N, C-alpha and C positions, 0 to 999 in steps of 0.2 A: 089254269093252275101255272102260276108263274113264280120263280123263286132263284135266289142267288146263294150260291154256294162257295165259301171261300175255303178252299182245300189247300192248304200249305202254301206254296208260292203263286198258286193258280186260282182265278175267278172263273165260277162256271156259273151262267144265266141261262135259265131252261124257261120255255113256255110260248106260247102264241104270242107274236109281237115283239119278243126280244129284240128282235135284229133292229127294230127300229131306236132301241137304246144305245146303239153302238156309237153315236157321237158322244154320249155321256162317258165312255169307257177306253174310246181311243181318238186321239187328236186328227185331224184333216194331214193329207200329206203322206201317208203312208204309200208304201208299194203294195199292191193288191195282185195276188196269184191266182188265176180263174180261168173258167172256160167259157165258149160261147153260151153254152145251154146254160150255167148259172149266171151269168152276167144278165141274159134276156130277161130274167125273172126278179133282178134286183138291182136295175140301173143307179140308183141312188149310190151305192155302195161305190162303184167305180167313179161317180161324180166326184166325190170327196177325196178320192186317189190322187197322190201326185206321180205314181207311175203304176201302170196296168201292165201286168206279163201275163201272156197267155200259156198255159201248161198244156204242151201237146201230148199226146199217146206215147206210150213208150215206158223204159225202165226210168226209176226215180233217181238214181247215181246218176244216170247220164243226162237225164233231164236238168238235175240241179246244176251239174256241171257247166251245161250250156246256158244257163240263165244267171251263173254265178257272176258272170262279166258284165251283166245288163243290170247290176244292183248301183244305186247311189251309195254313197259313204254313209255309214251309220242308218241303214235303214230301219224301219218298222214294218214289218210284214203282217200283212192280213191274208189269210188263205180262205176263199170262197168256192166251194167244191166240194168233190168226193175224196176218197181216200189217196189218190194220185196226188192231186194237188195240196192236200194237207200235207201228206209225207213230204213233198217236195218243200215246202216251205219249211218244215221242221228242219228237214236236210240242209237247207240254206242258212238257216238260224244257229244250228251245231257250228259251223264255220265261220260265220260272221258275228256271232253273239248277239244278234237282232233278237228283241223278243218278236213273239209270233203271236198271233189272234186266228182264231179258227171259226168260220160259219160253215158247219156241213151239210151238204144237200143229198148226201145218201147215209146210209144205216152203217159205215165203215167203223165209226169208232176212232178213226185216225186221229181225230181232236183229242181225245183221252189219254194217250198213250205216249209213251218216249219211245216206241219201236218203230224205227225207220232205218233206209239206207242213207250213207253219205255221198257227197259229190265224188267222183272218181278221183279227185286230186286230194282228197281230205289225208291229212296227217293221221297215221294209224294211232288207236287209243283216243281220237276224239270224241269226247263224252256226247250221248245222245240227249234230244230235248223234248220235251212236251210244251203244248201252247201253254203260255202264260193266262191266255184269255180264250174261255170257250163262249161261243154264243150259239147256244141250241135252240132254234125256233122249228118247232115241229112241221109249222106249213112248208118251209125249206128242208129240213134233214128228212122228211118221209114224203118227197115231193115227186119220188120216179113213178113211171108207169107202172101198173101191176106187177107185170114181168120182173121187171128188173128191180122192184120194190122186195117182191118174193125172194129173190136172190141176193139180196142186201141183207135182208131179216134174217136167211141161211146162215149168213157168215156172222151175224150178231148172235144167233144162236150157237154157231161154234164157239165163239168167245166165252160165252155163258156156261157152256157144260164143259169146256176143256178147261177153263181157267182151275175150279176148284180140285180137279185131278192131279195137277202138277205138284213138285216138290216142294214147290214154293208158296202154295195155298195156306191161306190163314183163314180166320172167321168171316170177318167182315167182307174181304173181296169173294169168298163164297156165299154170303148170302146175296150180296149185289148180284151174282150170277143166276142165282135161284129165282129172285124176282125179276130178273130180265128174262127168263126162259118163260115165266109165268105170264109175264106181259105180252110176248110174242105168241104164245098160245093163245091168251084172250083176245088178240087183236084179230086173231084168225080162226074164231071160235064157230063162226056159222059155215059151215061146208059150201064150197064153191062160189060164194062169194067174197069179194074185195072188202080189205080193211075199211070201215067207216071213218068219219071224220075224227071220230073218238079213237077208233083203231090205230089210225096213223099218229095220234100223240102218245098213245101207248107205245108203238114201234120206235118212236123217237127215243122216249125214256129209257125203254129196253136198249136201245144201241149205247146211249149214255152209259147206263150201269153196266153192261156187258165190257165197255172200253174201260171202266173202272177196275173191273175184275181181272182183264187181261193184263192191262198195265201193271198190276202187284203182283200176279201170279207167272206171267209169260205165257209160253204156249210149249205144244208138245205133238203128237202125233197126227192130230186133225190138219193142224196148220202146217206142218212140215209137206204132208202130202199136196195140200191144196196149193201151196205157194210153188211147190217143183211143179205142178201141172200147168201154172201158169206161164213158167219161165222156161219149161222144156216141152210142155205139151201144146201150148197155144191155145189154151182156154181163158176166158175171161175170169177176173177174180171171183166174183159173186157166183158165176154159174160153177166154177170149179169147187167151191165150197158147198153150194147146194148138193151137188152130185155125189160128192165123198161124204157128206155127213151122216146119213142114216149108216153107212159103213164103218163110220171111225167111230159113231157113239156105242154101236156093238163092241167094236176093239177095245173101247175103253171100260165098258161095262165087264167085259171079260176079266179085265186087269183088277177090277174092284167088284167083284159080284155083289149085288144089292145094294150098291152106294152110288151109281150112275144113273141109271133107266130101269131100274128092277122090275117096272111093270109094262115097259116097251113103249111109254107115252110120247117119249123123246124122239124115238125113231119114228113113230108114227106122224108125229109135227114135222121132222125133219122130210121125211116122203113128201107130206103134203106141198110143203115149200118148194122142193124140188120142182114137182110136177107142175105147179103153179110157175116156176120160173122157166119152164121148158128145159130141164137139166136134169131128167130122170138118169140119163145115160151119158157117160162121157163121150160116146161114139156122136151123139147128137150134138157135142160142142164142137166138133170138129177134131176131137183126139184121134189119131191113128193108132191102130193096137200097137204097130211096131214100136211106137213112142213109150208104151207103158213100162218096158223095162228099162229103157235110158232112164226114165224119169225113177224108177225104183233104185237103181245104180247110184244115181245123184243123190236121192233123198237119204239114204243109209248112212252119208256120211255128215248129216246135219247135228251137231252137238245136241240142239234142242230136243232130239228125241229122248234123250236120257231124262228129260223132265218127267217123264210119263212112263217110269219102270213097270214092266222091265222095256227095256228100250225096243222097237220093232227090229229085226234084221230084214236084209233085203228080201228072203223069200215071205215075210209077213207083208212088207210093204207092195210088192208085186201081187200078193195075192187079194190086198185091197183093194189096189187099181184094178185089177180083171174083174173081181166081183161088180165094180162100178161102172166097168165098161160096157 
């Protein structure tokens, strides 16, 4: 299954083999942002680049600030990688005006959103951007090893479940989220087995749809909790989402009984993904117990909490962290 979707100002191309169509969509000489892992699997994308910049681990705002001085004048940006790489490209595009293309290698769905941080020197009020071109090839997007893939799938499921619960939700993004959750469940339908060739295609499409959902609806409780764990608790992004998701789905269901997870099937799927990701408990991710209170204190001030009313207070945030620890 391969198709092209013209969605407003952006072009989205999905399907196996679509990465080979990049020359039709983007001229040679672009600035490529990537990692060694991603480049190893797709050297032809680097061969067509004018400049290749390696994106190191760390915070997107700091990485983007460091790379900003290495960009040529009027760059065209191509991001090949996971959420950190794509978010860095978006951050650079926001301050330079460069067009951004994204080729995802994880299920982060960053390629579908205008949600990202900015370089540390960015002018306050700088508009956020989303990639003008998305090439989602399932052989790349769902290419992670089983444990990392499960954590990334949990992140996508978090988008799919939380998006329809926010105050910005509307019918089409909510339907996309529901379909994304269905596809993730279908990809992991056989207990104890890793997703098949077909299952990985389902996961790539689920990630795309979940990103469409969260781009329109933004996020609230679940993502605030997970992101704060990454910044202050030392957890990885995917594993933090996986560990928190069973607990945050329950909290969202309590806010809208019968509308989020009335039969508990989403919580069961989230628990399965967490187990596959090796992220059943926060303590398994290296999060210290004394970090939980710091995370709850920081998370309580995030304005996004108001998008999933009633906004969680510090006591509820801490209780959710402790339940996951």
